[in-house]
C-alpha positions as CSV (number, residue, x, y, z in Angstrom):
1,X,-40.2,47.6,-6.8
2,X,-37.9,46.2,-9.5
3,X,-37.6,42.4,-9.7
4,X,-33.9,42.4,-8.8
5,X,-34.6,44.6,-5.7
6,X,-37.4,42.2,-4.7
7,X,-35.0,39.3,-5.1
8,X,-32.4,41.2,-3.1
9,X,-34.8,42.1,-0.3
10,X,-35.9,38.4,0.1
11,X,-32.3,37.1,0.1
12,X,-30.8,39.8,2.2
13,X,-33.5,40.2,4.9
14,X,-34.7,36.6,5.2
15,X,-32.7,33.9,3.5
16,X,-29.1,35.0,4.3
17,X,-29.6,35.7,8.0
18,X,-31.5,32.5,8.4
19,X,-28.7,30.5,6.8
20,X,-26.2,32.2,9.1
21,X,-28.2,31.3,12.2
22,X,-28.6,27.7,11.1
23,X,-24.9,27.3,10.1
24,X,-23.8,29.0,13.3
25,X,-25.6,26.4,15.4
26,X,-24.5,23.6,13.2
27,X,-20.9,24.8,13.5
28,X,-21.3,24.6,17.3
29,X,-22.8,21.1,17.1
30,X,-19.8,19.5,15.2
31,X,-16.7,18.3,16.9
32,X,-15.0,15.3,18.4
33,X,-17.4,15.3,21.3
34,X,-21.1,14.8,20.6
35,X,-23.3,17.4,22.3
36,X,-27.1,17.4,21.6
37,X,-28.5,20.4,19.9
38,X,-30.9,21.0,22.8
39,X,-27.9,21.2,25.2
40,X,-26.1,23.6,22.9
41,X,-29.1,25.9,22.9
42,X,-29.4,25.7,26.7
43,X,-25.7,26.5,27.0
44,X,-26.0,29.5,24.7
45,X,-29.1,31.0,26.5
46,X,-28.4,30.0,30.1
47,X,-24.7,29.3,30.2
48,X,-25.4,25.9,31.8
49,X,-25.9,22.3,30.8
50,X,-26.3,18.8,32.3
51,X,-22.5,18.4,32.0
52,X,-19.9,21.0,33.0
53,X,-17.5,19.6,30.3
54,X,-20.0,20.4,27.6
55,X,-20.3,24.0,28.7
56,X,-16.5,24.4,28.7
57,X,-16.3,22.8,25.2
58,X,-18.9,25.2,23.8
59,X,-17.7,28.4,25.4
60,X,-13.9,27.8,25.4
61,X,-13.5,26.1,22.0
62,X,-16.5,26.0,19.7
63,X,-18.0,29.4,20.3
64,X,-14.6,31.3,19.7
65,X,-14.1,29.3,16.5
66,X,-17.6,30.1,15.2
67,X,-17.2,33.8,16.0
68,X,-13.8,33.8,14.3
69,X,-15.4,32.3,11.2
70,X,-18.0,35.0,11.2
71,X,-15.4,37.8,11.5
72,X,-13.1,36.2,8.9
73,X,-15.9,35.6,6.4
74,X,-17.2,39.2,6.6
75,X,-13.8,40.8,6.5
76,X,-12.3,38.9,3.6
77,X,-15.4,39.1,1.4
78,X,-15.9,42.8,1.9
79,X,-12.3,43.6,1.2
80,X,-12.4,41.4,-1.9
81,X,-15.5,43.3,-3.2
82,X,-13.8,46.7,-2.7
83,X,-10.7,45.6,-4.6
84,X,-12.6,44.1,-7.5
85,X,-14.4,47.4,-7.8
86,X,-11.3,49.6,-7.4
87,X,-9.3,47.7,-10.0
88,X,-12.4,46.9,-12.1
89,X,-11.0,43.4,-12.3
90,X,-13.1,40.3,-11.4
91,X,-9.9,38.4,-10.3
92,X,-8.7,40.9,-7.8
93,X,-8.7,39.7,-4.2
94,X,-7.8,41.0,-0.8
95,X,-4.2,39.8,-1.0
96,X,-3.3,41.4,-4.4
97,X,-1.6,44.3,-2.6
98,X,1.0,41.9,-1.0
99,X,-0.6,42.0,2.5
100,X,-0.6,38.2,2.9
101,X,3.0,37.8,1.7
102,X,4.1,40.7,3.9
103,X,2.5,39.0,6.9
104,X,4.2,35.8,5.9
105,X,7.6,37.6,5.7
106,X,7.1,38.9,9.3
107,X,6.3,35.5,10.6
108,X,9.2,33.9,8.7
109,X,11.6,36.5,10.1
110,X,10.3,35.9,13.6
111,X,10.8,32.2,13.3
112,X,14.4,32.7,12.2
113,X,15.1,35.2,15.0
114,X,13.6,32.8,17.5
115,X,15.9,30.1,16.2
116,X,18.9,32.3,16.5
117,X,18.0,33.3,20.1
118,X,17.2,29.7,21.0
119,X,13.5,30.5,21.5
120,X,11.7,28.6,18.8
121,X,9.5,26.6,21.2
122,X,8.6,29.6,23.3
123,X,7.7,31.4,20.1
124,X,5.6,28.5,19.0
125,X,3.6,28.6,22.2
126,X,3.1,32.3,22.2
127,X,0.5,33.2,19.6
128,X,0.8,36.9,20.4
129,X,4.3,36.9,18.9
130,X,2.9,35.4,15.7
131,X,0.2,38.1,15.6
132,X,2.8,40.9,16.2
133,X,5.2,39.6,13.5
134,X,2.4,39.2,11.0
135,X,1.0,42.7,11.7
136,X,4.5,44.3,11.3
137,X,5.1,42.5,8.0
138,X,1.7,43.4,6.5
139,X,2.0,47.0,7.8
140,X,5.3,47.4,6.1
141,X,3.9,46.3,2.8
142,X,0.9,48.5,3.3
143,X,3.1,51.5,4.0
144,X,5.0,50.9,0.7
145,X,1.7,50.5,-1.3
146,X,0.3,53.7,0.2
147,X,3.4,55.6,-0.7
148,X,3.1,54.2,-4.2
149,X,-0.6,55.2,-4.4
150,X,0.4,58.9,-4.1
151,X,2.7,58.6,-7.1
152,X,0.7,56.6,-9.6
153,X,-2.4,57.9,-11.4
154,X,-4.3,54.7,-12.4
155,X,-5.4,51.8,-10.4
156,X,-4.1,49.1,-12.7
157,X,-0.5,50.4,-12.2
158,X,-1.1,50.2,-8.5
159,X,-2.3,46.6,-8.9
160,X,0.9,45.6,-10.6
161,X,3.0,47.4,-8.0
162,X,1.1,45.5,-5.3
163,X,1.7,42.2,-7.1
164,X,5.4,43.0,-7.4
165,X,5.6,43.8,-3.6
166,X,4.0,40.4,-3.0
167,X,6.4,38.6,-5.3
168,X,9.4,40.3,-3.7
169,X,8.4,39.5,-0.1
170,X,7.5,36.0,-1.2
171,X,11.0,35.5,-2.6
172,X,12.5,36.6,0.7
173,X,10.3,34.0,2.5
174,X,11.5,31.3,0.1
175,X,15.2,32.2,0.8
176,X,14.5,32.1,4.6
177,X,12.9,28.7,4.2
178,X,15.9,27.4,2.2
179,X,18.2,28.2,5.2
180,X,15.8,27.0,7.9
181,X,15.8,23.6,9.6
182,X,12.8,21.2,9.6
183,X,11.4,22.5,13.0
184,X,11.4,26.1,11.8
185,X,9.7,25.1,8.5
186,X,7.1,23.1,10.4
187,X,6.2,26.1,12.6
188,X,5.9,28.4,9.5
189,X,3.9,25.9,7.5
190,X,1.4,25.3,10.3
191,X,0.8,29.1,10.4
192,X,0.3,29.3,6.6
193,X,-2.4,26.6,6.7
194,X,-4.6,29.0,8.6
195,X,-6.8,28.3,11.6
196,X,-10.1,29.4,13.0
197,X,-9.7,27.6,16.3
198,X,-6.5,29.1,17.7
199,X,-8.0,32.4,18.9
200,X,-8.8,33.0,22.6
201,X,-11.5,35.3,23.9
202,X,-8.9,38.0,24.5
203,X,-7.8,37.9,20.9
204,X,-11.4,37.9,19.6
205,X,-12.1,41.0,21.7
206,X,-9.3,42.7,19.9
207,X,-10.1,41.4,16.4
208,X,-13.8,42.2,16.6
209,X,-13.6,46.1,16.8
210,X,-10.9,46.1,14.1
211,X,-13.1,44.2,11.7
212,X,-16.1,46.4,12.5
213,X,-14.0,49.5,11.9
214,X,-12.8,48.2,8.5
215,X,-16.3,47.2,7.4
216,X,-17.7,50.6,8.6
217,X,-15.1,52.4,6.6
218,X,-16.1,50.4,3.5
219,X,-19.8,51.2,4.0
220,X,-18.9,54.9,4.0
221,X,-17.6,54.4,0.5
222,X,-20.8,53.1,-1.2
223,X,-21.3,56.1,-3.5
224,X,-17.7,56.4,-4.7
225,X,-17.6,52.6,-5.2
226,X,-20.7,52.8,-7.4
227,X,-19.1,55.5,-9.5
228,X,-15.9,53.5,-9.9
229,X,-17.9,50.7,-11.4
230,X,-18.4,52.8,-14.6
231,X,-14.8,54.2,-14.9
232,X,-12.4,56.4,-13.1
233,X,-13.1,59.1,-15.7
234,X,-16.8,59.0,-14.9
235,X,-16.0,59.1,-11.2
236,X,-13.9,62.2,-11.8
237,X,-16.7,63.8,-13.7
238,X,-19.0,63.2,-10.7
239,X,-16.5,65.1,-8.5
240,X,-15.0,62.0,-6.8
241,X,-11.5,62.5,-5.5
242,X,-9.9,59.3,-7.0
243,X,-6.7,59.4,-4.9
244,X,-8.6,59.9,-1.7
245,X,-11.1,57.1,-2.5
246,X,-8.3,54.8,-3.5
247,X,-6.4,55.5,-0.3
248,X,-9.5,54.9,1.9
249,X,-10.2,51.6,0.0
250,X,-6.6,50.4,0.5
251,X,-6.7,51.3,4.2
252,X,-10.0,49.5,4.7
253,X,-8.9,46.5,2.8
254,X,-5.6,46.4,4.7
255,X,-7.4,46.7,8.0
256,X,-9.7,43.8,7.1
257,X,-7.4,41.4,5.3
258,X,-4.3,42.3,7.4
259,X,-6.0,41.8,10.8
260,X,-7.5,38.4,9.7
261,X,-4.2,37.2,8.4
262,X,-2.4,38.3,11.6
263,X,-4.8,36.5,13.9
264,X,-5.8,33.5,11.7
265,X,-3.1,33.1,9.1
266,X,-3.6,33.4,5.3
267,X,-7.0,32.2,4.1
268,X,-7.3,32.0,0.4
269,X,-10.1,32.5,-2.2
270,X,-12.9,33.8,0.2
271,X,-12.4,37.4,-0.9
272,X,-12.0,36.4,-4.5
273,X,-15.0,34.0,-4.9
274,X,-17.7,35.3,-2.5
275,X,-18.4,38.6,-4.3
276,X,-19.1,36.8,-7.6
277,X,-21.4,34.2,-5.9
278,X,-23.2,37.0,-4.2
279,X,-23.7,39.1,-7.4
280,X,-25.1,35.9,-9.0
281,X,-27.6,35.6,-6.1
282,X,-28.9,39.1,-5.9
283,X,-28.4,40.1,-9.6
284,X,-27.2,43.7,-8.9
285,X,-23.8,45.6,-8.7
286,X,-25.2,48.4,-6.6
287,X,-22.9,48.5,-3.5
288,X,-25.9,49.6,-1.3
289,X,-27.1,46.0,-1.8
290,X,-23.9,44.1,-2.6
291,X,-21.8,45.2,0.5
292,X,-24.2,43.8,3.2
293,X,-25.0,40.8,1.0
294,X,-21.3,40.0,0.4
295,X,-20.6,40.3,4.1
296,X,-23.3,37.8,4.9
297,X,-22.3,35.6,2.0
298,X,-18.7,35.6,3.3
299,X,-20.0,34.5,6.8
300,X,-22.0,31.7,5.2
301,X,-19.1,30.6,3.2
302,X,-16.7,30.5,6.1
303,X,-19.2,28.5,8.2
304,X,-19.6,26.0,5.4
305,X,-15.8,25.7,5.1
306,X,-15.4,25.3,8.9
307,X,-18.1,22.6,8.9
308,X,-16.4,20.8,6.0
309,X,-13.1,20.9,7.9
310,X,-14.6,19.1,10.9
311,X,-13.8,15.4,10.5
312,X,-16.8,13.5,12.0
313,X,-16.0,11.6,15.2
314,X,-12.4,12.7,15.1
315,X,-10.2,15.1,17.1
316,X,-8.5,16.2,13.9
317,X,-9.5,19.3,11.8
318,X,-8.6,19.9,8.2
319,X,-6.5,23.1,7.5
320,X,-9.1,25.9,6.8
321,X,-6.9,27.3,4.0
322,X,-7.0,23.9,2.2
323,X,-10.8,23.8,2.5
324,X,-11.4,27.4,1.2
325,X,-9.1,26.6,-1.7
326,X,-11.0,23.5,-2.6
327,X,-14.2,25.4,-2.7
328,X,-12.9,28.7,-4.1
329,X,-10.7,27.4,-6.9
330,X,-13.7,26.0,-9.0
331,X,-15.4,29.4,-8.6
332,X,-12.3,31.1,-10.1
333,X,-12.4,28.7,-13.0
334,X,-16.1,29.6,-13.4
335,X,-15.3,33.3,-13.4
336,X,-12.7,32.8,-16.2
337,X,-15.2,30.8,-18.3
338,X,-17.9,33.4,-17.8
339,X,-15.6,36.4,-18.1
340,X,-17.7,38.2,-20.7
341,X,-20.7,38.1,-18.5
342,X,-18.8,39.0,-15.3
343,X,-17.2,42.0,-17.0
344,X,-20.7,43.5,-17.4
345,X,-20.8,44.0,-13.6
346,X,-17.7,46.2,-14.0
347,X,-19.0,48.3,-16.8
348,X,-16.8,46.6,-19.5
């Protein structure tokens, strides 16, 4: 077995799952109320503890938050890996197609409509309206990007089109904010900060199969993704239908990033930074290895970010988007500094 494959096997089959398990339990342990680890394990395996309040805290608050972190980490990191391969650009992330700003536009419009109808507070209390508005906004941008994908021939042009869609929708959001009052802006800004703790079990039951479907679609593209690493011309010579592959990757990415944004708000840098960190760990660009490793790396990253966001002995939680940016931004700087080495992973 090649050394890099031995390194991959060790990290993927042993180290990464073990880290996920440890961080999952640690994420359940942290919070404003101290619950002993033994009690947490008893609650997980038996559903009971010495205090009924502890059981409610774990099952109604901390467990949904931890599962949300797991889903978000896997979804954003896998979508980021796919886009970096599609565009052969180490700085491509899951929101380069304008999905995040499209979702932001939907929420901004809903806040304005709620204000006009005198229903701001009912909107604020109804998270399903936020999810609906975000989904409609991101779906609209997705439709425009998909329409453009049938017209353009190369992926870099599509990347620029996605960025322009994002800039356009972002400009509309800025105009809406200019004409909004302080209450409306507060509602919108709270959503843009992102949150792992606002999902109920009903929402998790809906989000989970969506994320599984998106990741399953990405795993079906392992061979085309590997050919795209070399170049689109090489992929064509291998009989790969570039437009079809591009369409499937865009749909998969939109399902993953769009659903996470709709349910949790925009969460930055995870899809951009995690693929690079994972490649550094396993030292291979073969998607047969990198896809599962990146998914687990994303889960680990989100658990770490969620743990960092928990202020000890306090009922307050830092915005998850701020924490991921604090961790992800230095990674992006590192990518830029090591650009020559990173480009080797993309056949450049």
